[in-house]
MARDO-259930 format. One record per residue (C-alpha): x, y negated, z. Coordinates in steps of 0.5 Angstrom, whole numbers, plus 500, padded with zeros to 3 digits. Layout:
[[X, Y, Z]]
...
This chain:
[[500, 500, 500]]
[[503, 493, 498]]
[[504, 488, 504]]
[[500, 481, 504]]
[[501, 477, 498]]
[[507, 472, 498]]
[[506, 465, 499]]
[[507, 461, 493]]
[[514, 457, 492]]
[[511, 450, 493]]
[[509, 452, 500]]
[[516, 455, 503]]
[[520, 451, 507]]
[[527, 448, 505]]
[[531, 452, 509]]
[[531, 460, 508]]
[[526, 462, 513]]
[[523, 468, 509]]
[[525, 475, 508]]
[[533, 474, 507]]
[[534, 482, 507]]
[[541, 483, 504]]
[[540, 478, 498]]
[[544, 473, 501]]
[[550, 477, 501]]
[[555, 478, 496]]
[[553, 485, 495]]
[[546, 484, 493]]
[[541, 489, 494]]
[[542, 497, 494]]
[[537, 501, 490]]
[[533, 504, 496]]
[[532, 496, 498]]
[[530, 495, 491]]
[[525, 501, 490]]
[[522, 499, 497]]
[[520, 492, 495]]
[[518, 494, 488]]
[[513, 499, 492]]
[[511, 493, 497]]
[[510, 487, 492]]
[[510, 490, 485]]
[[513, 489, 479]]
[[515, 481, 477]]
[[509, 481, 472]]
[[504, 475, 472]]
[[498, 478, 474]]
[[492, 478, 469]]
[[486, 474, 471]]
[[479, 477, 471]]
[[476, 478, 465]]
[[468, 478, 463]]
[[467, 485, 459]]
[[467, 484, 452]]
[[460, 486, 452]]
[[458, 481, 457]]
[[461, 475, 453]]
[[457, 478, 446]]
[[451, 478, 450]]
[[451, 471, 452]]
[[452, 469, 445]]
[[446, 473, 443]]
[[442, 470, 449]]
[[443, 463, 449]]
[[437, 458, 449]]
[[437, 457, 441]]
[[438, 464, 440]]
[[433, 466, 444]]
[[428, 462, 440]]
[[430, 465, 434]]
[[429, 472, 437]]
[[422, 470, 438]]
[[421, 467, 431]]
[[424, 474, 428]]
[[419, 478, 432]]
[[413, 473, 431]]
[[415, 474, 423]]
[[415, 481, 424]]
[[408, 481, 427]]
[[406, 477, 422]]
[[408, 482, 416]]
[[414, 478, 414]]
[[420, 483, 415]]
[[424, 479, 410]]
[[424, 473, 414]]
[[425, 477, 420]]
[[431, 480, 417]]
[[434, 473, 415]]
[[433, 470, 422]]
[[437, 476, 425]]
[[442, 476, 420]]
[[443, 468, 422]]
[[443, 470, 430]]
[[448, 475, 429]]
[[453, 472, 425]]
[[453, 465, 429]]
[[454, 470, 435]]
[[460, 473, 432]]
[[463, 467, 430]]
[[462, 464, 437]]
[[465, 471, 440]]
[[471, 470, 437]]
[[472, 463, 438]]
[[471, 465, 446]]
[[476, 471, 445]]
[[481, 467, 443]]
[[481, 461, 448]]
[[481, 467, 454]]
[[488, 469, 452]]
[[491, 463, 454]]
[[494, 465, 461]]
[[496, 472, 457]]
[[501, 467, 454]]
[[504, 466, 461]]
[[508, 472, 460]]
[[512, 470, 455]]
[[515, 465, 460]]
[[519, 470, 463]]
[[525, 473, 460]]
[[526, 480, 458]]
[[532, 481, 462]]
[[536, 478, 468]]
[[543, 479, 471]]
[[543, 481, 478]]
[[548, 483, 483]]
[[546, 490, 485]]
[[550, 495, 489]]
[[555, 490, 489]]
[[556, 490, 482]]
[[553, 485, 477]]
[[548, 489, 473]]
[[543, 487, 467]]
[[536, 489, 468]]
[[529, 488, 466]]
[[526, 482, 468]]
[[520, 485, 471]]
[[524, 489, 476]]
[[527, 483, 479]]
[[524, 483, 487]]
[[524, 479, 493]]
[[531, 478, 496]]
[[535, 480, 489]]
[[541, 476, 488]]
[[541, 473, 481]]
[[546, 470, 477]]
[[545, 465, 472]]
[[549, 461, 466]]
[[547, 456, 461]]
[[542, 458, 456]]
[[538, 463, 461]]
[[531, 463, 463]]
[[530, 463, 470]]
[[526, 470, 472]]
[[523, 468, 478]]
[[523, 463, 484]]
[[530, 463, 486]]
[[533, 459, 492]]
[[540, 457, 490]]
[[546, 459, 494]]
[[551, 456, 489]]
[[551, 451, 483]]
[[557, 449, 479]]
[[555, 443, 475]]
[[548, 446, 474]]
[[543, 442, 470]]
[[536, 445, 469]]
[[530, 443, 464]]
[[524, 444, 468]]
[[519, 440, 463]]
[[515, 446, 462]]
[[513, 446, 469]]
[[514, 440, 472]]
[[512, 435, 466]]
[[518, 431, 467]]
[[523, 430, 461]]
[[530, 431, 461]]
[[535, 435, 465]]
[[535, 436, 472]]
[[541, 437, 477]]
[[540, 442, 482]]
[[544, 444, 488]]
[[545, 449, 493]]
[[539, 450, 497]]
[[534, 447, 491]]
[[529, 452, 488]]
[[529, 454, 481]]
[[522, 455, 478]]
[[521, 461, 474]]
[[520, 460, 467]]
[[525, 454, 467]]
[[531, 454, 463]]
[[539, 453, 465]]
[[542, 448, 460]]
[[549, 447, 463]]
[[553, 450, 469]]
[[553, 457, 473]]
[[549, 459, 479]]
[[548, 464, 484]]
[[541, 465, 488]]
[[537, 469, 492]]
[[530, 471, 489]]
[[524, 468, 493]]
[[518, 470, 490]]
[[516, 474, 484]]
[[510, 475, 479]]
[[504, 473, 482]]
[[507, 469, 488]]
[[511, 464, 483]]
[[509, 457, 482]]
[[508, 459, 474]]
[[503, 464, 477]]
[[499, 459, 481]]
[[498, 454, 475]]
[[496, 460, 471]]
[[491, 461, 476]]
[[488, 454, 476]]
[[488, 455, 468]]
[[484, 462, 469]]
[[479, 459, 474]]
[[476, 453, 469]]
[[471, 455, 465]]
[[469, 450, 460]]
[[462, 447, 461]]
[[457, 446, 455]]
[[459, 441, 450]]
[[455, 434, 449]]
[[453, 437, 443]]
[[451, 444, 446]]
[[447, 440, 451]]
[[443, 436, 446]]
[[441, 442, 442]]
[[439, 445, 448]]
[[434, 439, 449]]
[[432, 439, 442]]
[[431, 447, 442]]
[[426, 446, 448]]
[[422, 441, 445]]
[[421, 445, 439]]
[[420, 451, 443]]
[[414, 448, 447]]
[[412, 444, 440]]
[[412, 451, 436]]
[[408, 455, 442]]
[[403, 449, 443]]
[[402, 448, 436]]
[[401, 455, 434]]
[[396, 456, 440]]
[[392, 450, 438]]
[[391, 452, 431]]
[[390, 459, 432]]
[[384, 457, 437]]
[[382, 452, 432]]
[[381, 458, 427]]
[[378, 462, 431]]
[[373, 457, 433]]
[[372, 456, 425]]
[[370, 463, 424]]
[[376, 466, 422]]
[[377, 473, 425]]
[[381, 474, 431]]
[[387, 478, 427]]
[[387, 472, 422]]
[[387, 467, 427]]
[[392, 470, 431]]
[[397, 471, 425]]
[[395, 464, 423]]
[[398, 461, 430]]
[[404, 466, 429]]
[[405, 464, 422]]
[[405, 456, 424]]
[[410, 458, 430]]
[[415, 461, 426]]
[[415, 456, 421]]
[[416, 451, 426]]
[[422, 455, 429]]
[[429, 451, 426]]
[[432, 457, 423]]
[[436, 453, 419]]
[[439, 449, 425]]
[[444, 454, 427]]
[[447, 455, 421]]
[[447, 448, 419]]
[[450, 445, 425]]
[[455, 451, 425]]
[[457, 449, 418]]
[[458, 442, 419]]
[[462, 443, 425]]
[[466, 448, 421]]
[[467, 443, 415]]
[[469, 438, 420]]
[[474, 442, 423]]
[[477, 444, 416]]
[[478, 436, 415]]
[[481, 435, 421]]
[[486, 441, 419]]
[[488, 437, 413]]
[[490, 431, 418]]
[[494, 436, 422]]
[[489, 437, 428]]
[[487, 444, 429]]
[[481, 446, 432]]
[[480, 452, 436]]
[[473, 451, 439]]
[[468, 449, 434]]
[[464, 444, 438]]
[[470, 440, 440]]
[[469, 437, 433]]
[[463, 433, 436]]
[[466, 433, 443]]
[[472, 429, 440]]
[[467, 424, 437]]
[[464, 423, 443]]
[[470, 422, 447]]
[[470, 416, 452]]
[[477, 417, 456]]
[[484, 419, 453]]
[[489, 422, 458]]
[[495, 422, 455]]
[[502, 425, 457]]
[[508, 421, 455]]
[[514, 425, 453]]
[[513, 428, 446]]
[[506, 425, 445]]
[[507, 418, 446]]
[[515, 418, 445]]
[[519, 422, 440]]
[[522, 427, 445]]
[[529, 424, 443]]
[[534, 421, 447]]
[[537, 415, 443]]
[[542, 409, 445]]
[[538, 403, 443]]
[[543, 398, 446]]
[[550, 397, 448]]
[[551, 391, 453]]
[[558, 388, 453]]
[[561, 382, 456]]
[[561, 379, 449]]
[[553, 380, 448]]
[[549, 386, 447]]
[[549, 390, 441]]
[[542, 393, 438]]
[[542, 400, 435]]
[[536, 401, 430]]
[[535, 408, 428]]
[[531, 414, 427]]
[[531, 420, 431]]
[[538, 423, 431]]
[[540, 421, 424]]
[[547, 418, 424]]
[[545, 412, 420]]
[[542, 406, 424]]
[[542, 398, 423]]
[[547, 396, 428]]
[[546, 388, 430]]
[[550, 384, 435]]
[[556, 379, 435]]
[[562, 381, 432]]
[[566, 381, 438]]
[[560, 385, 442]]
[[560, 390, 436]]
[[568, 391, 437]]
[[567, 392, 445]]
[[561, 397, 443]]
[[565, 401, 439]]
[[570, 402, 444]]
[[565, 404, 449]]
[[562, 409, 444]]
[[569, 412, 443]]
[[570, 413, 451]]
[[563, 415, 452]]
[[564, 421, 447]]
[[570, 423, 450]]
[[566, 425, 456]]
[[561, 429, 453]]
[[560, 436, 450]]
[[553, 435, 447]]
[[552, 434, 440]]
[[547, 433, 434]]
[[547, 437, 428]]
[[544, 437, 421]]
[[539, 443, 420]]
[[532, 442, 417]]
[[533, 435, 420]]
[[538, 432, 425]]
[[537, 435, 432]]
[[540, 436, 439]]
[[545, 441, 441]]
[[546, 441, 448]]
[[544, 436, 453]]
[[539, 431, 449]]
[[543, 425, 453]]
[[550, 427, 451]]
[[547, 429, 444]]
[[545, 421, 444]]
[[552, 419, 445]]
[[555, 423, 440]]
[[549, 420, 435]]
[[551, 413, 437]]
[[558, 414, 436]]
[[556, 417, 429]]
[[552, 411, 428]]
[[559, 407, 429]]
[[563, 411, 424]]
[[566, 415, 430]]
[[568, 422, 430]]
[[570, 427, 436]]
[[578, 426, 436]]
[[581, 432, 438]]
[[579, 436, 445]]
[[580, 431, 451]]
[[581, 434, 458]]
[[574, 433, 461]]
[[572, 433, 468]]
[[564, 435, 467]]
[[559, 431, 470]]
[[558, 432, 478]]
[[552, 431, 482]]
[[556, 429, 488]]
[[560, 423, 484]]
[[555, 422, 479]]
[[560, 421, 473]]
[[564, 425, 468]]
[[571, 423, 465]]
[[576, 425, 460]]
[[583, 424, 459]]
[[587, 424, 452]]
[[594, 423, 455]]
[[593, 416, 454]]
[[587, 413, 457]]
[[582, 416, 462]]
[[575, 414, 460]]
[[569, 415, 465]]
[[562, 415, 464]]
[[556, 415, 469]]
[[551, 412, 474]]
[[552, 404, 473]]
[[552, 403, 481]]
[[558, 408, 481]]
[[562, 406, 475]]
[[561, 399, 476]]
[[564, 399, 484]]
[[570, 402, 481]]
[[572, 397, 476]]
[[577, 391, 477]]
[[573, 386, 473]]
[[566, 387, 474]]
[[562, 382, 470]]
[[558, 377, 474]]
[[552, 378, 470]]
[[552, 385, 469]]
[[547, 386, 475]]
[[542, 382, 472]]
[[543, 386, 465]]
[[542, 392, 469]]
[[536, 390, 473]]
[[533, 388, 466]]
[[534, 394, 463]]
[[531, 398, 469]]
[[525, 394, 469]]
[[524, 396, 462]]
[[524, 403, 464]]
[[531, 405, 460]]
[[536, 410, 462]]
[[543, 406, 463]]
[[550, 409, 463]]
[[556, 405, 465]]
[[562, 406, 461]]
[[569, 404, 463]]
[[577, 406, 462]]
[[584, 405, 464]]
[[591, 407, 462]]
[[592, 414, 465]]
[[597, 420, 462]]
[[595, 426, 466]]
[[589, 430, 467]]
[[582, 427, 469]]
[[582, 426, 477]]
[[577, 423, 481]]
[[582, 420, 485]]
[[585, 416, 479]]
[[578, 413, 477]]
[[579, 407, 480]]
[[581, 400, 478]]
[[577, 401, 471]]
[[576, 396, 466]]
[[569, 395, 464]]
[[567, 397, 457]]
[[559, 396, 457]]
[[552, 399, 459]]
[[549, 404, 454]]
[[541, 403, 454]]
[[538, 410, 453]]
[[531, 411, 451]]
[[526, 416, 449]]
[[523, 411, 443]]
[[515, 411, 442]]
[[513, 414, 436]]
[[512, 409, 430]]
[[504, 410, 429]]
[[503, 410, 437]]
[[501, 402, 438]]
[[496, 402, 432]]
[[493, 409, 435]]
[[492, 406, 442]]
[[489, 399, 438]]
[[484, 404, 435]]
[[482, 407, 441]]
[[481, 400, 444]]
[[477, 398, 438]]
[[473, 404, 439]]
[[471, 402, 447]]
[[476, 409, 449]]
[[479, 408, 455]]
[[486, 410, 456]]
[[491, 413, 461]]
[[498, 415, 461]]
[[499, 422, 466]]
[[506, 424, 466]]
[[511, 427, 471]]
[[516, 421, 469]]
[[519, 416, 473]]
[[513, 410, 474]]
[[518, 405, 471]]
[[520, 409, 465]]
[[512, 410, 464]]
[[510, 403, 465]]
[[515, 401, 460]]
[[513, 406, 455]]
[[506, 404, 456]]
[[507, 397, 456]]
[[511, 397, 449]]
[[505, 401, 446]]
[[500, 397, 448]]
[[497, 402, 453]]
[[498, 398, 459]]
[[495, 391, 459]]
[[496, 385, 464]]
[[491, 388, 469]]
[[493, 395, 468]]
[[494, 400, 474]]
[[500, 404, 475]]
[[500, 409, 481]]
[[504, 415, 483]]
[[500, 422, 483]]
[[501, 422, 491]]
[[498, 415, 492]]
[[492, 417, 488]]
[[486, 416, 493]]
[[483, 422, 497]]
[[476, 422, 494]]
[[475, 424, 486]]
[[470, 418, 486]]
[[475, 413, 488]]
[[480, 416, 483]]
[[475, 415, 477]]
[[474, 408, 480]]
[[482, 406, 480]]
[[483, 409, 473]]
[[477, 407, 469]]
[[480, 400, 467]]
[[480, 397, 460]]
[[487, 395, 461]]
[[489, 402, 462]]
[[492, 406, 467]]
[[499, 410, 468]]
[[499, 415, 473]]
[[507, 418, 474]]
[[510, 423, 478]]
[[504, 428, 477]]
[[503, 435, 479]]
[[498, 440, 475]]
[[493, 439, 481]]
[[493, 432, 480]]
[[492, 432, 473]]
[[486, 437, 474]]
[[483, 432, 479]]
[[484, 426, 474]]
[[480, 430, 469]]
[[475, 432, 474]]
[[474, 426, 477]]
[[473, 422, 470]]
[[468, 427, 468]]
[[464, 427, 474]]
[[464, 419, 473]]
[[460, 420, 466]]
[[466, 420, 462]]
[[467, 425, 456]]
[[475, 426, 457]]
[[480, 428, 452]]
[[487, 431, 456]]
[[493, 431, 452]]
[[499, 436, 454]]
[[505, 440, 452]]
[[507, 444, 458]]
[[505, 450, 462]]
[[503, 445, 467]]
[[498, 442, 463]]
[[494, 448, 462]]
[[489, 447, 468]]
[[488, 440, 466]]
[[487, 442, 459]]
[[481, 447, 460]]
[[478, 442, 465]]
[[477, 436, 460]]
[[472, 436, 455]]
[[477, 437, 450]]
[[484, 439, 451]]
[[489, 437, 446]]
[[496, 440, 446]]
[[502, 439, 442]]
[[503, 444, 436]]
[[510, 443, 434]]
[[514, 442, 441]]
[[508, 445, 446]]
[[508, 451, 450]]
[[504, 457, 447]]
[[500, 456, 454]]
[[498, 449, 453]]
[[496, 451, 446]]
[[492, 457, 448]]
[[488, 453, 453]]
[[487, 447, 449]]
[[481, 446, 444]]
[[485, 442, 439]]
[[492, 443, 437]]
[[496, 437, 434]]
[[500, 440, 429]]
[[505, 434, 428]]
[[505, 432, 435]]
[[503, 425, 433]]
[[498, 421, 438]]
[[496, 418, 432]]
[[493, 425, 429]]
[[488, 424, 435]]
[[485, 418, 433]]
[[484, 421, 426]]
[[481, 427, 429]]
[[476, 422, 433]]
[[474, 419, 427]]
[[473, 425, 424]]
[[469, 427, 430]]
[[465, 421, 430]]
[[463, 422, 423]]
[[461, 429, 424]]
[[457, 427, 430]]
[[453, 422, 425]]
[[452, 427, 420]]
[[449, 432, 425]]
[[444, 426, 426]]
[[443, 425, 419]]
[[441, 432, 418]]
[[437, 433, 424]]
[[433, 427, 422]]
[[432, 430, 415]]
[[430, 437, 418]]
[[425, 433, 423]]
[[422, 429, 418]]
[[420, 435, 414]]
[[416, 438, 420]]
[[411, 432, 421]]
[[409, 433, 413]]
[[409, 441, 414]]
[[404, 440, 421]]
[[400, 434, 418]]
[[396, 439, 413]]
[[394, 444, 419]]
[[393, 438, 424]]
[[388, 435, 419]]
[[384, 442, 418]]
[[383, 443, 425]]
[[381, 436, 427]]
[[376, 436, 421]]
[[373, 443, 423]]
[[375, 446, 417]]
[[371, 440, 413]]
[[378, 438, 410]]
[[381, 444, 406]]
[[388, 447, 409]]
[[393, 444, 404]]
[[399, 449, 405]]
[[400, 455, 407]]
[[405, 458, 412]]
[[409, 462, 407]]
[[409, 455, 403]]
[[412, 452, 410]]
[[417, 457, 410]]
[[419, 456, 403]]
[[420, 449, 405]]
[[424, 450, 411]]
[[429, 456, 408]]
[[428, 455, 401]]
[[429, 448, 399]]
[[431, 444, 405]]
[[437, 448, 408]]
[[442, 446, 402]]
[[441, 438, 402]]
[[441, 439, 410]]
[[448, 442, 409]]
[[450, 437, 404]]
[[448, 431, 409]]
[[453, 435, 414]]
[[459, 433, 409]]
[[457, 426, 408]]
[[464, 422, 408]]
[[466, 418, 414]]
[[464, 411, 413]]
[[469, 405, 414]]
[[469, 402, 421]]
[[466, 409, 424]]
[[471, 408, 430]]
[[468, 401, 431]]
[[461, 402, 431]]
[[457, 403, 437]]
[[456, 411, 438]]
[[449, 413, 440]]
[[449, 416, 447]]
[[445, 422, 445]]
[[445, 426, 438]]
[[437, 426, 439]]
[[436, 419, 441]]
[[429, 415, 441]]
[[431, 411, 435]]
[[432, 418, 431]]
[[425, 421, 433]]
[[422, 414, 431]]
[[425, 414, 424]]
[[424, 422, 423]]
[[417, 422, 426]]
[[414, 415, 425]]
[[417, 412, 419]]
[[419, 418, 414]]
[[415, 423, 417]]
[[408, 420, 417]]
[[410, 417, 410]]
[[411, 424, 407]]
[[405, 426, 411]]
[[400, 421, 409]]
[[402, 421, 401]]
[[402, 428, 401]]
[[396, 429, 404]]
[[393, 423, 399]]
[[396, 427, 393]]
[[392, 433, 395]]
[[385, 429, 396]]
[[386, 425, 390]]
[[387, 432, 386]]
[[381, 435, 389]]
[[377, 429, 388]]
[[379, 428, 381]]
[[376, 435, 380]]
[[370, 434, 383]]
[[371, 436, 390]]
[[367, 433, 396]]
[[368, 432, 403]]
[[366, 439, 407]]
[[365, 443, 400]]
[[370, 449, 398]]
[[374, 447, 392]]
[[375, 452, 386]]
[[380, 457, 387]]
[[384, 454, 381]]
[[383, 447, 384]]
[[385, 449, 391]]
[[392, 452, 388]]
[[393, 446, 383]]
[[392, 441, 389]]
[[396, 446, 394]]
[[402, 446, 389]]
[[401, 438, 388]]
[[402, 438, 396]]
[[408, 442, 396]]
[[411, 438, 390]]
[[410, 432, 394]]
[[413, 434, 400]]
[[419, 437, 396]]
[[420, 430, 392]]
[[419, 426, 399]]
[[425, 430, 402]]
[[429, 429, 396]]
[[428, 422, 397]]
[[429, 423, 405]]
[[436, 426, 404]]
[[438, 420, 400]]
[[435, 415, 405]]
[[439, 419, 411]]
[[446, 418, 408]]
[[446, 411, 412]]
[[442, 409, 418]]
[[443, 401, 415]]
[[443, 401, 408]]
[[437, 402, 403]]
[[438, 408, 398]]
[[440, 403, 392]]
[[446, 400, 396]]
[[449, 407, 396]]
[[454, 410, 391]]
[[450, 415, 388]]
[[456, 420, 387]]
[[459, 418, 394]]
[[457, 425, 396]]
[[457, 430, 391]]
[[455, 436, 395]]
[[449, 432, 396]]
[[448, 431, 389]]
[[448, 438, 387]]
[[444, 440, 393]]
[[438, 436, 390]]
[[439, 439, 383]]
[[438, 446, 386]]
[[432, 444, 391]]
[[429, 441, 384]]
[[430, 448, 381]]
[[427, 451, 387]]
[[421, 447, 386]]
[[420, 449, 379]]
[[421, 456, 380]]
[[416, 456, 386]]
[[411, 453, 382]]
[[412, 456, 375]]
[[414, 463, 376]]
[[407, 467, 377]]
[[410, 472, 382]]
[[413, 466, 387]]
[[407, 462, 386]]
[[402, 467, 387]]
[[405, 469, 393]]
[[406, 462, 396]]
[[399, 460, 394]]
[[400, 454, 390]]
[[400, 453, 382]]
[[403, 448, 377]]
[[401, 441, 379]]
[[397, 437, 374]]
[[399, 430, 371]]
[[396, 427, 377]]
[[399, 432, 382]]
[[406, 430, 379]]
[[405, 423, 379]]
[[403, 423, 386]]
[[409, 427, 388]]
[[413, 422, 385]]
[[410, 417, 389]]
[[411, 420, 395]]
[[419, 420, 393]]
[[418, 412, 392]]
[[414, 411, 398]]
[[419, 414, 402]]
[[425, 410, 399]]
[[421, 403, 400]]
[[419, 405, 407]]
[[426, 407, 409]]
[[429, 400, 406]]
[[423, 396, 409]]
[[425, 399, 416]]
[[432, 398, 415]]
[[431, 391, 413]]
[[427, 389, 419]]
[[432, 392, 424]]
[[438, 388, 420]]
[[434, 382, 422]]
[[434, 384, 429]]
C-alpha cells in the first residue's frame, strides 16, 4: 500500500526537512531503497485526470436541448407518416454530435501532453555510481546529476550548483535564464541552460509543481459559450411555440369537424414544420467557415463555438513574452561618456542601423568587443537567425556583428558568477569585465557623473542593463584583478515588441475591448512594454500578483479600467483567479499564454489563446484558439472574423424566423376564421420551404464577408435580440404573410370563390401554388435584405456574396421543380400558378424589399 501523497513542492520549507534518506550522501540510494520508494510512491509519472467515459460524452452531445427538440421532431415526423423527414433529422443530429464529440475529445487530451515535459532518462547516483535510468524510475531522495541541456526530471533541491542557469519560463512564465544556487528548488520540466548541479529529489510524479498545474487544468470544464446559451434560448422559445401552435391548430381542426386522426396528424405536422431542422447545420457550417477563414489568417480554431465567442470578447488578458514581444533579447542602445548609440535591428539578424555621434560609436564598438569576449552565447543562421545558448549572450554576439566585429581567438574566460554578478575574459593584454552595473561601476576608477541618471532612466523604461569595463592585464582572469577598471559603457537590452502590436492594441481599444497584461516578469519591465505598445495609459493599473485583492469582485474592479492594467509576478493560481473574476463580473474573457503555467487559465477563460510557434503542447491543447504565427495582431484578425461570424449568425436567424411567420399565418387565419378561409398551404409545403428552399440561402448568409469597420460598430448584446425579433416577426415576416395571403385571396376571388365557400380542387391547387411561390420569392428578397441591417438592397453590391447568388438561383430552380413537376406538385398539394399568381409572387418580393428599405431609413434618421 502506498503512503499518503507527497506534499507539492511549493508547500515545502526552504530547508531540507523532508525524508532525506541517503539522498544527501555522495553514494545516493541503494537498489533496495529505490524499490521501497517505488512501491511507496509509485513511478515518476504525471497522473492521468479522471475522464468521463466516451459513451457519456457522446450521449451529452445527443441529448442537449436542441438535439432533444430535433429528436422529438423526428419522432413526430415518423408518427405523421413522413419517414424520409425523420431520417433526415436523425442524420443531422448524429453528424453534429459526432463533430462535437471529436472536438471535445481533442480538448480533453490537453493534460496528457504534460507527460512530454518529463525527460525519457535521467542521470542519478545509485549504489555510489552515476547511472542513467528511465525518468519514470526516479524516486524521492534520489541523488540527481544535471548538466547544460538536461530537462529536470523531478522537483529537486540543489546541493551543489556550478554557474547554474535554468530556463523556468515554461512553468513560471518569467522570461530569461534564472540563476540557481545550493538550497534552491528546480522544478520538473524546466531546462538547464548553463553549468552543472547535483541535488536530491524532493517530489516525483503527482506531487511535482507541474502536476499541480495539470490538476488545475483538468479541474476546469468550459462553460457553455455565449452562442450556445443564445441558441438554447431560441430553441426553448421555438419548442414552446411549436408545441402550443400544434396543439391549438389540432384542437381547432377537431372542432371544425376533422376526424381525430386527421386533427392529430395536422397538429403534429405543424409542430414538426416549426422545428428548426436547418438551424443546427446552418450554425455549424457558418462557424466552420469562420474557423477556415481564421486559419487562413494564422489562427487555428480548436473548438467551433470559439469562433463566435471571439467576436463576443470584451476583455483580453495577454502574456508579455512571446505574445507582445518577440521573445528575442536585443541590445538596442549603448550608452557611453560621449553619448548614446542606438541600434535598430530585427531579431538576431546581424545587420542594423547604428545611430549616434561618431565618438560615441567608437566607444560603443570598444564596449561591444569587450562584452563579446566575456560571453559564449552565439547567433547562427538556420532557416532564420537564431540564438544558441543564453539569449542575452547571443544578443551581445549579435551586437558585435552589427558593429562589424567577430570573435578573435579564444580568450580565457571566467564564467558568470552569481556571487560576483560579473563575468570576465582576458586575452593576454586586456581584461574585460561584463556584469551588473552596480558591481562593475563600483570598480571603475573614472565613474562618470551622469551614469547614475542614465542607469535610472534605463531601469525606469524596463530595460535590462549590463555594464562593460576593462583594464590592462597580462594574466588569467582573476576576481582580485577586477579593480581600477576603465568604464566603457552600458548595454541596454530589450525584448522588443512585435511590430504590429501597437496597431492591434489600438484596434482593441477602438472596439471597446479592455486589455490587461498578465505576466511573470518584473513590474518595471512589464510596465515599460505595456506603455510602449499603448496597452497601459496614464491612469492604468500596475500591480503584482501577490498584491491582488482577496475578493474576486475587487480583482475585477481593479483591473476593469479603460486605460489598461498590468499584473506582474503572477502565479498560475493568480491567472486562474483573474480569468474567473473577470468572467463573474460579466466580461467575455480571452486569455493568451504559451507555457504550462498558462494552461489552467486558458481553460478557465471563455477563449483560451495559445501560441503555436513558441508555446508548449500543453498550452496549445488547453486552448480554444492557437496562433500559428504567435502574432498578437492575429488575435485582432480572429476577433474581426468572430464578429463577422456573429453578425452572419444574426443574418440567417433573421432569415429563418421571417419564414416561420409566413408559414404560420395561413394556419392561424384558417383556424381563426373557423374554416371559412381555406387553408392556403399544407404541412408538406411548409417542410419543402424549410428543408428544400431555405437552407442554401441561410448557409450562404453565413458566408457574408465582413463589412469594413466591423470592430468599431457596437455589437448586439444577444444573438436573438429584440430588434432582430421585431425585424423578423413584425417587419419582414408580416409583410411576407400579408402579401402571400393576399395573393391567395386574389387568385381565389378571381376564380369566383366567395367567403365561406369551398373552391374547386384545381383552383385551390393553383392558389396554393401561388402562395408557395409568393413565400419563396419573398424569401429570395428577404435573403438579399438580410445581408445588411442598415442599407437597402439596391445599395449592396449584387456580387458581394457570390455564394448567395448561387443559392438564390438554386432556390429559384427548386421553386420551379416543386410547382412544375407533376409528382412533386401532386405530393405537396400545389400547382403551377396563373399569371395572377406569378404577379402576386413578384409583388411579395418587391414589398419585402421596399418595406425593409423604409424601416432602415427610419432607423438611420433616429
